[in-house]
VEXKOL-633253 format. One record per residue (C-alpha): x, y, z; residue number from 1. Coordinates in Angstrom, 1 decimal. Example, Ala and Ser with C-alpha at 12.3 -4.5 7.8 and 13.67 -1.06 7.14 Angstrom:
! residues 2
<atom xx="12.3" yy="-4.5" zz="7.8" num="1"/>
<atom xx="13.7" yy="-1.1" zz="7.1" num="2"/>
END
This chain:
! residues 81
<atom xx="-4.9" yy="-0.7" zz="7.7" num="1"/>
<atom xx="-2.0" yy="-0.8" zz="10.3" num="2"/>
<atom xx="-0.3" yy="-3.7" zz="8.5" num="3"/>
<atom xx="-0.3" yy="-1.8" zz="5.2" num="4"/>
<atom xx="1.2" yy="1.3" zz="6.9" num="5"/>
<atom xx="3.8" yy="-0.9" zz="8.7" num="6"/>
<atom xx="4.7" yy="-2.5" zz="5.4" num="7"/>
<atom xx="5.4" yy="1.0" zz="4.0" num="8"/>
<atom xx="7.5" yy="1.9" zz="7.1" num="9"/>
<atom xx="9.5" yy="-1.3" zz="6.6" num="10"/>
<atom xx="10.6" yy="0.1" zz="3.2" num="11"/>
<atom xx="13.1" yy="2.4" zz="5.0" num="12"/>
<atom xx="14.7" yy="-0.6" zz="6.7" num="13"/>
<atom xx="14.9" yy="-2.4" zz="3.4" num="14"/>
<atom xx="16.6" yy="0.6" zz="1.7" num="15"/>
<atom xx="19.1" yy="0.8" zz="4.6" num="16"/>
<atom xx="19.9" yy="-2.9" zz="4.2" num="17"/>
<atom xx="20.3" yy="-2.4" zz="0.5" num="18"/>
<atom xx="22.7" yy="0.5" zz="1.0" num="19"/>
<atom xx="24.8" yy="-1.7" zz="3.4" num="20"/>
<atom xx="25.3" yy="-4.2" zz="0.7" num="21"/>
<atom xx="26.6" yy="-1.7" zz="-1.8" num="22"/>
<atom xx="30.4" yy="-1.0" zz="-1.9" num="23"/>
<atom xx="31.7" yy="2.2" zz="-0.6" num="24"/>
<atom xx="31.0" yy="4.6" zz="2.2" num="25"/>
<atom xx="27.5" yy="5.7" zz="3.0" num="26"/>
<atom xx="27.2" yy="9.4" zz="3.8" num="27"/>
<atom xx="25.1" yy="10.3" zz="6.8" num="28"/>
<atom xx="23.3" yy="13.0" zz="4.8" num="29"/>
<atom xx="22.4" yy="10.6" zz="2.1" num="30"/>
<atom xx="21.1" yy="8.1" zz="4.7" num="31"/>
<atom xx="19.0" yy="10.7" zz="6.5" num="32"/>
<atom xx="17.5" yy="11.9" zz="3.2" num="33"/>
<atom xx="16.5" yy="8.4" zz="2.2" num="34"/>
<atom xx="14.9" yy="7.6" zz="5.5" num="35"/>
<atom xx="13.1" yy="11.0" zz="5.7" num="36"/>
<atom xx="11.7" yy="10.5" zz="2.2" num="37"/>
<atom xx="9.8" yy="7.4" zz="3.4" num="38"/>
<atom xx="8.4" yy="9.2" zz="6.4" num="39"/>
<atom xx="7.4" yy="12.3" zz="4.4" num="40"/>
<atom xx="5.1" yy="10.1" zz="2.2" num="41"/>
<atom xx="3.6" yy="8.3" zz="5.2" num="42"/>
<atom xx="0.9" yy="11.0" zz="5.5" num="43"/>
<atom xx="0.0" yy="10.6" zz="1.8" num="44"/>
<atom xx="-0.3" yy="6.8" zz="2.3" num="45"/>
<atom xx="-2.5" yy="7.2" zz="5.4" num="46"/>
<atom xx="-4.7" yy="9.8" zz="3.6" num="47"/>
<atom xx="-5.5" yy="7.1" zz="0.9" num="48"/>
<atom xx="-7.1" yy="5.1" zz="3.6" num="49"/>
<atom xx="-8.8" yy="7.9" zz="5.6" num="50"/>
<atom xx="-10.1" yy="10.1" zz="2.8" num="51"/>
<atom xx="-12.7" yy="7.6" zz="1.3" num="52"/>
<atom xx="-14.2" yy="7.1" zz="4.8" num="53"/>
<atom xx="-14.4" yy="10.8" zz="5.4" num="54"/>
<atom xx="-16.0" yy="11.3" zz="2.0" num="55"/>
<atom xx="-18.5" yy="8.5" zz="2.6" num="56"/>
<atom xx="-19.5" yy="10.0" zz="6.0" num="57"/>
<atom xx="-19.8" yy="13.4" zz="4.5" num="58"/>
<atom xx="-22.0" yy="12.2" zz="1.6" num="59"/>
<atom xx="-24.2" yy="10.2" zz="4.0" num="60"/>
<atom xx="-24.8" yy="13.2" zz="6.2" num="61"/>
<atom xx="-25.4" yy="15.4" zz="3.2" num="62"/>
<atom xx="-28.0" yy="13.1" zz="1.8" num="63"/>
<atom xx="-29.6" yy="12.8" zz="5.2" num="64"/>
<atom xx="-29.9" yy="16.5" zz="5.5" num="65"/>
<atom xx="-31.1" yy="17.1" zz="2.0" num="66"/>
<atom xx="-33.7" yy="14.3" zz="2.2" num="67"/>
<atom xx="-34.8" yy="15.4" zz="5.7" num="68"/>
<atom xx="-34.8" yy="11.8" zz="7.0" num="69"/>
<atom xx="-34.6" yy="10.9" zz="10.7" num="70"/>
<atom xx="-31.8" yy="8.5" zz="11.3" num="71"/>
<atom xx="-32.8" yy="7.5" zz="14.8" num="72"/>
<atom xx="-36.3" yy="6.2" zz="14.0" num="73"/>
<atom xx="-36.9" yy="2.8" zz="12.5" num="74"/>
<atom xx="-39.3" yy="4.2" zz="9.9" num="75"/>
<atom xx="-38.2" yy="6.2" zz="6.9" num="76"/>
<atom xx="-40.6" yy="9.1" zz="7.2" num="77"/>
<atom xx="-40.2" yy="12.7" zz="6.2" num="78"/>
<atom xx="-39.7" yy="15.2" zz="9.0" num="79"/>
<atom xx="-42.1" yy="18.1" zz="9.2" num="80"/>
<atom xx="-40.7" yy="21.4" zz="8.1" num="81"/>
END
């Protein structure tokens, strides 16, 4: 997962390099907005990796609770109510 997030962070450096190749002056405000835009979406990118794991854990615990199964025992027996 870290390599995917790092690849996304490298996008800011690629954009800065592309702006350096263009003719004309680069305004500081424009450069800050472009780099900030990449970091604003970093949490969205990270959420795409974390959300499925959280949902899987939640579903597993929900089914465990609804089925009244004991996770610690080797046998799948119903717990007494």
